[in-house]
Steps between C-alpha positions, in 0.01 A plus 500: 500500500751242623398245762770390740497141622685391809706186472603480864266493796528806723613431857233556765473832679554418868350750744640453853247629755695400811548861620129581470383558861135605475336411166177670402272512196733747329767229499252251355405752231868559414565125476200453272621781273858358501369156407298647213795703369729197521249283315477762220874461452492122518666483841376287786477671845606295803442631854759402759491530885130576519394543865175379659306831489581546129395141428171579673451812293578316178254224587233754600543697178493189281848563369650191665374299205687711239818605683773242528629488857825317561476247789663585831786276601386446860128422454461428131211744470491658156189388320317827561267343757522566867586205724174337605297683232254271329382642167137456406353498852176680578495800731336457841130572515392755756253410764185710527468703814221397733210734534555669164201497269453643155266791472263475206287751321135463605397524134713195397327164491612249762722218381 
């Protein structure tokens, strides 16, 4: 079996998403599959013209960390994070409703 080695680096696969009006999770799934297929062939996938809703879906799905998003010319956003998003922050804690008590089993010992 002969192994083929590549001497030249393959150019990146640029996926222009500027015409995408209403992205959904099917688009995110397709982009994840495209990235995986490109990586199998040694090609880097670059996303261009990614709109705000798609950026949000990529961040929500966790794919913003693995998909390379080209920065926008006007705002410079392209790092996969939403503007104002602070990674590593804790979620808000919910307040308990007043007047709500837990009901215990009469056979359980009191704590």
